[in-house]
N, C-alpha and C positions, 0 to 999 in steps of 0.2 A: 670714444671708449671702445676698446677692442672686444670682440665677441667672447662669450664664455667658452673656455677650452678645457680639455682634460689633460692636465700636466703630467699624469701618471701613465700615459700611453707607452712611452719608451721608444728608443730608436728602432728596435727590432720588431715592433708591433706591426701586424698586418690585419688585425681584427677590427671590424666596424664597431662592435659593442664597446670596445675600450675607448672609442672616440666620442661616444655619447654620454652625457651626464643628465641628471634630473634637473640641474639648475638651468640647462639650455631650454630655450623656447621651442615650441613645436616647429616653427619656421626654420630656426637654425638647425634643428635635427634633420629636417627635410633637405636643407642645403647640403649638409655633410653627406647624407645618403646619396643625393644626386651626384655629387662629385666622386664619391667612392665608386659607385657602379658605372657612372658615366666615363670616368678615366679608364676603367677596365674595358668597357665597350669600345672606347676610342682606340685603345692599344691593340685590341684584336682587329678592328677595321683597318687601322694604319699598317699593321703587319701584313694583311692580305694585299693591300694596295701596294706596299713597298716591294713585295715579292713579284707581283704582277708587273710593276714598272721596271724592275731590275731586268727581267727577261725580255723586255722590249728595248733595252739598251738606251734608256733615257737618263743620262747621268745627273742632270740638274734636279729633275723630279725625284730620282732615287735618293740623292743626297738630302733633298728637302724632307722626304718621307722618313728617312732614317733619323734626321735631326729632330723631327717631330716625335718619333717613337722614343728617343732618348729623353726629350723634354717631358713627355707624358709620364714616363717611368719615374723620373726625378720628382715631378710634382706629386705623383701618387705616394712616393716614399715620404715626402715632406708632409703630406696630409695625414698619413697614418702615424707619423711621429709627433707632429705638433698640433694637429687637428685645426689649423688656422685656415678655415674655408675662405675667408675674405682675401687673404694674400694669394692663395691658390687660384681663386677666381680671377683676380687681376692679372696674374701671370698667364693664365690660359687665354684670356681675352686679348692681351697684348700680343701673345704668340700667334693666335689665330688671325688677328688683324694684319700683322706684318706679313705672314705667309700668304694670306689671301691677296694682299696688294702686290706682293712680289709676283705671284702667279698671274695676276691681271696685267701688270705693267711690263713684266720681264719674261717670265717663263712661257706663259700661254699667249699673252698679248691679246686677250679677248675676254669679254664678259659673257661667260657661259652659264649654264644652269647650276654648275657646281659652285661658281663664285656667288651667285644669287643665294644658294642654300647656306653657304658659309655666313653671308651677311645676315640672313634670317636667324641662323643659330646664334650669332653674336648679339643680335637685338634681344632675342628671347632670354638668352642666358644672362646677359648683363642686367636686364630689368628684374628677373626673378631672383638673381643671386645678390645684386648690389644695390637695388633700389632705383628710384626714378632718376636721381641726379647722375649717377654713373651710367645708368642705362642710356640716357640721352647722349652722354659723352661718347661712349663706345659705338652707339648706333651711327652718330654723325661721323665719327672717325672712320668707319667702314664705308658709309654711304657716299659722302662728299667726294673722296678721291675716285671712286668707281664711276660716279656720274660724270665727273670731269673727264675721265678717260673716254667714256662713251661720246661726249661732246667732241673731243679731239678726233676720235676715230671717225665720227660722222662727217667732220669737215676735212677728212683725209690729211690732217695736220700732225698726226702722231708719227714721229720718226725715231727709230731705235735700230742700231746696227745689229743687235743680237737677234739671231734667227729663233723664232718661237718653236718650242717642242710640241709634238703631237702625241696624243695618247689614243690607244685603241678603244673600241666600243666597250670591251669587257671591263677595262679600268673605269671608264665613265659610269657604267652600270653599277659596279661595286661601290664607287664613291657616292653616287646619287642615293643608292639604297642605304648606305651607312649614314649619310646625312639625314635622310628621312627618318631612319630609326632613331637617331639622336633627337630630332625635332619632336617625334611622337613620344619618345621617352621623357623629355623635359616637360612636355605638356601634361602627359598622364601622371607623372610623378607629382608635379605641383598641384594639379587638379585634385588628386587624392589628398595631398597635404592640406589644401584649402578646405575641402569637404570635411576632413577630420577636424580641422581647426574650428570650423563653423559648428560642427556637432559638439565639440568640446565646449565651445562658448555657450551653446544652448544648454548643455548639461550643467555647466558652471552657473549660468543664469538661473536655472531651475533650482539648483542647490542653494544659491544665494537667496532666492525667494523663500525657500523652506527655512533657511537659517534666519532670515529677517522675521518670518512669522514666528519661529521659535523664540527669537530675541524679544519680539513684542510681548509674547506670552510671559517670558522671563521677567521683563520689565514690569508688567502688570502684577505678577506674583511678588516681585520685590517691593513694589509700591504698597501692595496689600499687606505684605509682611512688615514693612516699615510702619505703616499706619497701625497695624495690630500691636507692634512693639511699643509705639508711642502711647496708644491707648492703655496697654498693659502697664507701662511705666507710670502713666498718669494715675491709674487706679491704685497701683501699689504705693505710689507716692502719697496719695490721699489717705490710704488706709494706714500707712506707717506714720505719716506726719501728724495725723489727727491725735492719736494717743501721745505722741512725742510732745505735741503742743501742750497737752495737759501736764505731762511729767515735768517739762522744763518750766512751764508757767507756774505750777505749784511750787517747784523748787525756788523760783525767784520770789514768790510771795512769802514763803516760809523764811527765806533769808532776809527779807525786808522786815520781819516781825521780831527782830532782836533775839534770835535763838541763843541757847547756851553754847558754850565752846564745843562740847562733844556733839551736840545737834548740828552745829555749823559744819563740823568735819564731815558728818554723815551726809549733809545736804550738798556739800562740795563734791563728794564722791558721786552722789546721785546725779547732780547736774553735769559733772564731767562725763560720766558714762552716757547720759542721754545726748549730750552734745557730740560725743564721739560717734555714736550711732547715726545721728543726724548728718555729721560730716561725711560718713561713708555713703549714705543715701544721696547726699547732694553731689558727691564726686561722680557717682554713676550717672545721675541725671544730667549734670553739667557736661560730662564728656559726651553723652549721647546728643545733647543739644549742639555742642561744638561740631561733632562729626556730621550732623545733619545740616550744618551751615545756617543755623537759626539764631546765632548770637548777634545781638546788637549792642553797640557801645553808646552809653549815655554821655552827655556833656552837661554836668551839673556842678554848681559851686561847692567847694569843700576846702577845709583847712588840712594841708598835708601833715602838719605836726599832730593835729588832733587825731587824724586817721591812723597815723603810725602808732601813737600812744594807745589807741583802742586795740589795734592789731596785736601789738607786742605786750599789752598789759597782762593778758592771761598766759602768754607764752613765757613771760619772765617767771611766773610762779612755777610753771612746768619745769623750766630749766633749773630753778633753785631746788626743786624737789629731787632732782638728779645730782645735785651738788655741782652744777655748772655755773659759770659766771656768764651773765647776759649783759651785753652792751648795746644800747640804742644811741647812735650818734647821728644827730640831724644837723646839717649845716646851719649855722646861726642865721644866714641870709634867707633861709626858708621858713623860719619860725613864724613870721607874721604874714606869710604869703597865703592868699586865697586864690585857688586855681580852678580851672574847669576841666573835668574829666569824668571817668567812671570809677568812683570809689569802691563799688562792689567788686569789679574785676581786679582792681589793684589789691584789694584785700585778699581775694582768692590767690593771686600770684605770690604776694609776700607771705601770707599765712602758710601756704604749701611749702615754700622754700624754708621758712623758719621751723616749721614742724619737722621737716626732714632733717634739718641741721641738728635739732635737739634729739630726735629719735636715734640718729646714727652717731651721736657723740656720747662717749661714756665718761671721759675726763676732759677738763680744759674749759674752753670758752666758746660762746657763739656771739658773733658781731652782726649788727644790722647798721650799715652805714648809708646815709642818704646825702648826696653831695650835689650842689648846684654846679652845672657845667657851663652856665652862661644864660643871661637874660637879654634877648634882643627883640626889639619891636613887640614887646608884651608877649613873647614866646619864651617859656622857661624850659631849659633842658636839664633833666634831673637824672643822676646816676644812682641806681639802687644796687646795693651789694650785700649779699648774705654770706658770711664766712664762718667756718667751724673748724675745730680740731678733732674731727671725728675719724671714722675708719677709712675714709677716702675711697676713690674709685680707680680701678685699673684702667690704663689708657685704652686697652682694646675694648672696654665695656662702656666708654663714654658715649658712644652713639646709641647704644641700646637702652640706656636708662630713661630716655624720653619716649620709648614705645609704650603703648597702653598695656596695663596688666603685667608690666615687666619690672623686675628689680635686678640688681647687679648679678645676683646668683640665687640658687635655691636656698643655700645656707642663710643668705641675708633675709629672705622671705620668712623662713622658719624662725629665725632668731628675733627679728624685729617686727614681723607682721605687716599689715597694710594691704591695700588693694593694688598698689602699683599704678595708680591713676594720677597721683599728685603732679609729678613732673610732666606727664603727658598733657595735662590740662594747662599747666604753666606755659609749656612750649607753644601749644596751639593758640592760646589767648594772645601771646606775644606775636606769633606769626600772622594772625588776623589783623594786627596793627602794624605789620611790616617792621617788627622789632626783632633783632637778633640776640639770642641768649649767649653769653660767653661763660665757659666753664673751665676752671683750672683745678686739678685735683691730683693728689699723690697718695698712694696706699699708705695707711698708717700715719699720715700727717694731717690730712684734712682736705676740705673742698671749698671752692669759692664760686658762687654764681652771681653774675652781674649783668645789667642791661641798662640802656638809656631810654628815657621816655620824655616826649615833649608835651607841654601843657600851655594853653593860653592862660595868661595871668589876669585875675579880676582886680579891678581898682576899688571895688566896694568893700564895706566892712565885713569881717568874718561873722559866721553864724553865732559864735560865742559872744562876740561883742554886742550883737543885736539883741540876743537874749538877756544880756546883762543890763541893757538899757530899758527893757520892757517893765512896766509897773507890775508889782506883785499884788495879788488879790486872793481872797478866799483862803485865808490861812497860809499865805505865802505860795500857793500853787497857782500858776497862770491858767490851768485848766479847770480850776474849781468852779462849780456851779453850772458847767456845761450840761445841756440836755442832749443825750446821745441815744439814738435808736440802734439797737444791736439785733440784726436778723441772724439767728443761729439756732440750729435744731439739735445740736449735740449738748446734752445736759451737763457733761463734764466741762465743756468749754464755757457754758453759761455760768456755771459756778466760778470758774476761773476768772471770767470777766467781771463778775460782781465783786470778787475780792480785790482784783487789781484796781478797778475804778473807785472803790471805797478809799484806797490809798491816795487817789488824786482828787478826792472830793467831787467826782463826776457823778451826775444823776443818770443812771442807765434805765432804759426801757427795752424789754426783750420781745421779739417776735419769733415764733417757732417755724415760720415759713415765709416765702416771698409775698404771698397774697395777704397775710396778716400784716406784714410790714407796710404794704401799700395802704391798707386801711388805717393803720396808726398814723401814717404821714398825713392822710386826708383830714384827720380830726385832731391832730396834735401839733405842737410846735417844737421842733428839734433844731439844734445847731449843726449836727452832723449825723451821718448814718454809717454804721459798720455793717457791711453786707456779705454774709457767707454766700458762696456761689452755688454749692450743691445742697439744695433743700427740697423737701417734698412739696407737692401741689404746684408751687411756682418757684423756679430757680432764681438766683440772684440777678442774672442778666435780664430776664424778663421783668423782674420787679423794678430794677433800675430804669428800664425803658418806660415802664408805666408811670413812674414818678416824674420823669422828664416831660411827660405829656400833660401834666396837670395844668389847670387853668391859672392857678395862683402862681405868679412868677417866683415868689419867695420859696414856695414848696418845690416848684419845678427845678430850681437852681440850688437846692440844698447840697452841700458837699457829700459825696459818697466815697467811702474807701472799701474796696473789695478785700475780703479775707479768704484766702484760698490755700489749700494744701495740694492743689493740682500741679502736675509738672508738664502739662501740655505746652508746646513751644510757642503757640500763638495766643496764650492766655492773656498776655499784656494787650495785644491788639483787640481781643474780644472785650476786655474790660473797658478800654477807652471807646470802642465803637458802640457799646451799650449805654454810654453817657456817664460812666463813673469817672471820678477824678484821679484816683490812685489805687494802688493795691499793696497789700502786705502778705507775704508768704508765711503760712504756718509751718512750724512753730515760730512765732514772731518774738523779736526782742522788745521788751516793754519800752525801752528808750526810743526805738525806731518808730513804734506805733505812736508814742507820745508826741514825737517831733512832727510826724505827718499830720496828726490831728491838729496840732498847734498851728502848723503852716497853713492848712486849709481854712481853719476858723478865722485866723487873723486877716485873710484876704477876702472874707465875705463882707 
């Protein structure tokens, strides 16, 4: 790789400043300075020697001196034009080697102090300018022939018909002085360069140490800030989700109580608004969780058809309210498939895509197509596609729509609303699974989002089939007659649970803190425990740990489901490490809680 040069120097340049650039290393800059001043010094010294030799009538030496002067001038011009110090250095060393050997073997036919000085100059100059490899080469190229000449001369075997020329003492003094000046100049110049380099390295090292210390402080601040943000989000999540739990829960209960048509409309609006608020809160929390790298993907059994029907059920109503046609097309080969995957994350992805499709479509249709791409070795590849006839996306904006808190334009945000997190969450959830999202869109025509996902296929019966085979009891409800302990300190949530469990014929017992819950377990018999995590006196984690330590194996192994409105990323790990079996986030869906209770009680 050639050294860094200044290509803007120009042919008529003679300035040293224009040869140096900030991109060059300190050593390269020192080499250019050495050549610049060294060539000027050599030109002056050779001029004096040439004049002195000329008046002594030494034609060969005079011609050699003039040739060297011309070469020095040309090399100086080349250096100030191209600033190629490496080529200039090679040319100088080759020239000095040839002239020195001609003087030793032909012109002077003797190894005098001047020849020794020239060899020393070549050795120093080649090592400093070109490094170890070329330094050894030029050193040996000068030294070996001269030593050979001395051996021949010692044995009186050197024969050459050319009569050697003699120079006077004045020329010898001038030459020796010039050579010594050059040797001293090379040493002093590079000594200064090396000292400056060492000082610079020391300053850089000290600066790097200061930067590292500042960087460590910044990391600590960032970690504290991240922890504070997580705690803040957890607190805000708990404070927002707790009343939302009551609003959504009561809406569900009222809708289960056969309300009048006008009341049902009001309840639908109430429930829709509460779910909308919950969706916004969940988007912010989920995005924060994804950005922090805390997302884990589950591998649980589920029916793809059942999941898609659940996802699209509410969306169909939303689409029809806008006068849109909604099509859910599931490949017939997938209808009876039970697969392993993370239904929660799939729901997030499909729900966000469908919600966007409905939001940005004023007229026309929305399609959700799910197609089997092949089933090999119990691995199923499924293509998910969400298509609409909406406003479309400009080609130059396709990349930005996946950025967080970003929509296609300010006009879009004002007209349609939203946080701008939906597609960002979709993209990141897919990227974490090494899945690529494909987007095709045209302004005023519509958009199509699609991706492929692989699932292991289950050979067992679906959850729907299993439930259909279970015997019905207690008025037709399989949960009827269950003794459930509910540890909950919020009176609104207590009232909600009482009303909900009365619908399922479940017998609830309530504890207002963790310590009370432990006491009730010691003296009562329960089938399952629902444990709130944030309670006074004793929290849910400690209460679960105390229950697991009980001497009675039946009490110690009672199933415990955590009820939490917290958004802390490691809440799942904390739940399991404290001995609880599962958890449900508030506000919970009644069907989700019901299924988890049923699954745990059936396995006891």
